[in-house]
C-alpha positions, -999 to 999 in steps of 0.1 A, spaced: 325 425 -292 307 422 -324 274 441 -325 245 423 -343 212 439 -350 190 407 -353 211 378 -341 188 351 -326 217 334 -309 253 343 -300 280 334 -324 303 306 -314 337 318 -303 365 312 -328 402 311 -324 403 346 -339 381 358 -311 404 344 -284 435 358 -301 418 392 -304 408 392 -267 444 382 -257 459 410 -278 435 437 -265 439 426 -229 474 414 -230 483 432 -198 456 414 -179 468 381 -193 504 390 -184 494 400 -149 475 368 -142 502 347 -157 528 364 -136 506 360 -105 502 323 -111 540 319 -117 549 339 -85 523 320 -65 536 287 -76 572 297 -69 563 309 -34 544 277 -27 573 255 -39 598 275 -18 577 277 14 564 241 15 580 215 37 590 184 18 576 151 31 586 115 22 563 85 23 578 50 25 558 18 18 562 -16 33 540 -45 23 529 -74 46 516 -107 33 490 -124 56 484 -162 55 455 -182 67 456 -194 103 432 -211 127 434 -183 152 400 -169 158 384 -191 132 346 -197 132 352 -234 130 378 -244 156 410 -258 141 401 -248 105 423 -222 88 406 -191 74 417 -164 51 427 -132 70 401 -105 75 420 -75 62 398 -49 78 402 -65 112 440 -69 107 443 -33 96 428 -22 129 452 -45 147 481 -28 129 468 6 139 463 -4 176 481 11 206 498 -23 212 516 -22 178 524 15 182 539 9 217 560 -20 203 573 2 175 583 30 200 601 5 221 619 -11 191 630 23 178 640 36 212 622 70 207 602 93 229 567 95 216 531 85 224 512 59 204 490 87 190 520 108 179 538 80 161 505 67 146 495 102 133 516 98 101 507 61 95 483 49 69 474 13 62 454 3 32 447 -29 13 433 -42 -19 404 -66 -14 411 -103 -21 449 -96 -21 459 -108 15 484 -79 15 484 -49 38 502 -17 26 520 1 55 526 37 45 545 61 68 552 98 61 580 118 76 600 149 67 631 126 66 633 99 40 653 74 61 630 79 91 600 72 69 614 39 57 627 29 92 593 35 109 573 18 81 595 -13 85 591 -12 123 553 -12 121 554 -40 95 578 -61 116 560 -56 149 527 -66 133 542 -97 118 557 -106 152 524 -102 168 505 -122 143 531 -150 143 532 -150 181 494 -154 181 497 -184 157 524 -200 178 505 -195 210 475 -212 194 495 -243 185 514 -243 218 480 -243 237 469 -273 217 502 -292 223 500 -284 260 464 -296 262 472 -328 243 503 -336 263 484 -331 296 456 -354 284 481 -381 273 498 -380 307 465 -383 325 454 -412 303 487 -430 306 484 -428 344 449 -442 343 458 -469 318 487 -480 340 464 -483 370 438 -502 350 464 -527 337 476 -533 372 441 -539 385 434 -563 355 466 -582 363 457 -586 400 421 -598 392 435 -624 368 459 -637 394 431 -640 420 409 -659 395 438 -683 387 442 -691 425 405 -696 432 401 -717 401 429 -741 412 410 -746 445 378 -752 426 361 -721 440 334 -700 422 351 -673 400 321 -658 383 323 -625 402 360 -622 393 352 -629 356 327 -600 357 352 -576 373 379 -587 348 355 -579 319 348 -544 332 385 -536 338 395 -550 304 370 -528 287 384 -497 306 419 -507 295 408 -510 259 390 -476 260 420 -459 276 443 -474 251 422 -460 222 421 -426 238 458 -426 243 465 -436 208 441 -409 194 457 -382 215 492 -393 205 481 -391 168 466 -356 173 498 -345 190 520 -358 162 497 -342 137 498 -309 155 536 -310 158 539 -318 121 517 -288 113 538 -266 134 570 -278 117 556 -275 81 535 -244 83 545 -210 68 547 -179 89 513 -163 97 526 -130 83 558 -119 67 572 -86 53 568 -91 16 586 -59 6 605 -39 31 604 -1 28 633 18 13 640 55 16 620 74 -11 640 89 -39 621 122 -38 595 141 -18 558 134 -20 537 152 -46 550 173 -75 585 186 -78 594 222 -79 596 224 -117 561 208 -123 546 231 -97 561 262 -113 550 251 -147 516 243 -134 512 277 -118 524 294 -150 499 274 -171 470 280 -146 478 317 -146 479 318 -183 446 300 -186 430 323 -160 443 353 -180 430 340 -213 396 331 -199 393 364 -180 403 384 -211 378 365 -233 350 369 -207 357 406 -204 358 409 -242 325 391 -246 309 414 -219 325 445 -234 302 465 -256 329 491 -266 329 498 -303 363 485 -311 359 471 -346 349 487 -378 321 462 -382 307 472 -348 307 509 -357 293 503 -392 264 483 -380 256 506 -351 257 539 -371 245 525 -404 275 541 -421 310 532 -431 342 540 -414 361 566 -434 391 570 -412 412 553 -385 435 573 -363 461 553 -342 464 559 -304 487 587 -294 504 595 -261 488 615 -234 509 645 -243 494 646 -277 457 645 -269 453 682 -260 468 716 -267 493 723 -295 507 688 -291 475 674 -306 482 691 -340 498 661 -355 497 674 -390 520 703 -381 547 680 -368 574 668 -392 594 643 -371 585 619 -343 581 582 -340 566 558 -364 533 563 -345 534 600 -354 541 591 -390 512 567 -390 489 593 -375 498 619 -401 492 593 -428 458 584 -412 447 620 -414 458 622 -450 436 592 -457 407 608 -439 413 639 -461 411 617 -492 378 603 -479 364 637 -474 376 649 -508 360 619 -524 327 629 -507 331 664 -519 337 654 -555 310 628 -556 283 643 -535 292 680 -531 299 677 -494 316 709 -482 301 717 -448 308 691 -422 301 688 -385 326 667 -365 311 654 -333 311 623 -310 287 606 -286 304 618 -254 332 642 -244 369 632 -246 366 610 -276 388 631 -299 363 651 -320 382 684 -317 416 668 -324 401 652 -355 384 684 -367 416 704 -363 440 679 -380 415 672 -408 412 709 -414 450 713 -415 453 683 -438 428 698 -462 445 732 -461 479 716 -467 465 701 -499 456 736 -512 419 737 -502 404 768 -486 392 756 -452 373 774 -424 374 757 -390 345 767 -368 347 763 -330 310 756 -324 315 738 -290 303 769 -272 302 751 -239 337 737 -238 357 754 -266 389 735 -274 402 745 -308 415 779 -297 437 763 -271 451 740 -297 461 768 -320 472 791 -292 444 816 -297 423 832 -271 387 819 -269 370 848 -251 369 873 -280 340 881 -303 333 851 -324 306 826 -333 284 831 -303 285 869 -307 276 865 -344 247 842 -337 234 866 -310 236 894 -336 262 912 -315 290 911 -340 299 904 -376 312 871 -387 350 870 -384 371 842 -398 407 847 -386 437 834 -405 455 807 -385 491 818 -382 516 797 -400 490 776 -420 481 787 -455 444 783 -466 431 778 -430 408 802 -411 393 798 -376 361 812 -363 364 814 -326 337 803 -302 333 838 -290 319 852 -257 304 825 -234 267 823 -237 240 811 -214 220 795 -241 244 780 -267 218 755 -278 194 781 -289 221 799 -308 231 768 -328 195 761 -336 189 796 -350 186 807 -386 218 828 -381 238 795 -380 224 785 -414 231 820 -426 267 816 -415 272 784 -434 257 799 -466 278 830 -462 310 810 -459 300 790 -490 296 822 -509 331 833 -499 345 804 -521 353 783 -491 357 747 -502 354 731 -468 337 742 -436 346 720 -407 325 726 -376 335 712 -341 303 708 -320 295 694 -286 289 657 -282 255 645 -295 244 627 -263 254 656 -239 234 683 -255 211 689 -285 236 714 -300 251 691 -326 218 677 -337 204 712 -341 233 724 -361 235 693 -382 203 703 -401 222 731 -418 253 713 -431 260 687 -458 268 659 -433 281 647 -400 313 628 -391 311 609 -358 344 603 -340 345 570 -321 370 563 -293 378 526 -296 387 525 -259 356 540 -245 327 545 -269 299 521 -263 279 505 -291 247 515 -274 257 551 -275 263 549 -312 229 535 -317 215 565 -298 236 589 -319 223 574 -351 187 576 -339 191 613 -329 207 623 -362 181 603 -382 153 621 -364 168 655 -372 171 645 -409 208 649 -408 231 630 -432 257 608 -416 288 608 -437 308 582 -418 328 575 -387 364 580 -377 379 554 -354 402 572 -329 429 556 -308 427 525 -330 453 499 -320 455 479 -352 481 453 -360 514 464 -374 513 467 -411 475 464 -411 458 489 -435 423 501 -428 399 496 -457 376 524 -464 343 524 -483 323 553 -495 
């Protein structure tokens, strides 16, 4: 994560930021991608395939249930949907299929929908068998059409029966009225031939003739209605019909196995990338040269690649003494030679000869860096004294296979022994000053004039480089106290654990003491293959 001293707003993420986050946290991305892939595969394997078949039913206008009797109305799809979902239809389907089930059970997988103003109901039925899904969907559609058609036929049959009954009754009454009219006319004719009064008969004949006329009109009207109704019955279209029967689905519902697996892989990858980027944005570890340079106010003068656990302590950490090994070893040796060149440049340009090598916290590789830098300088013909000044946790002696608990630096600073720089076996031009007897007040010893006297004494002995390994800056005041008496300080930064805020604190402590910060060394740097670190002085 890039450290900025006075940035008012965060920088927008770039493609480079995402690629860097993926590269640094590739195992997280790989783990989440694998998790997404495995989860999708397990889901695809464990799921039960279901099949949904669709049958469509077309509804036509009928006078059944119309607000205006006898007038055909468009079907109410919402009402017809409820009819199709009724127990009556479900019971008919069960009987037609000859299966053992309750209406609720067979209706559980039924779904009926429609599009407004379409006059079409969509009958969807889901089953774990494709053929069963199609058969059941068609059964629901057929039973519904039979019911609706039956209702329409019943409506017309009722009208025909009513009209037929009325016609029969009117015909009977008309026959009786005609008979009465014929009898009255015969009586009048007889009485008129005898010159009798026929006025009462004329009145009766007029009434009966009117009844015959009315009954004749009623009969004709009912016969016309009957013929019209019969014509409608013969010419009408079915009240409902299956527009498109269901066929067995060609595949299961939802996505297939391959899309599910690819989707899980993609989701896992996306989750990995997002997680890696978020962690990268929240991570304040000083991973980049720019971070370190801004935090310390000094340039990076060396970059050491990451080594295996077996080469971070003891004699295995003396990379400059090995001759074989992997490409990583070769790269590490070359990195220390480059660091040596940086220090030699500082020596020639600024007269830097006495150097403290420290870090912000323990375990960041300061002792490893001090030892291998000293060896690299000695291998180049320079006279080098390596001082084990980490009196609390001496490490250099173990690296070189030498005993720490012997008279050394602490004894000299306590004025209990003379200064003794021992020749390191097998390495020309390199001497080691042991840490010496363990002291209860190492901070006071490194803050004494005797420490400054030691540095000056070594310089008078024609020593070109004095490399001093001290405790971390933030753990004790030892390094800051000793830094006042040397030409400069090199801070080792662990790119996997050193926090940018810690480097700011280290810088502040060194500046308060008046010490000169020579630069930083990036330890456990995981740079791209073929990438060369640029140094500035």
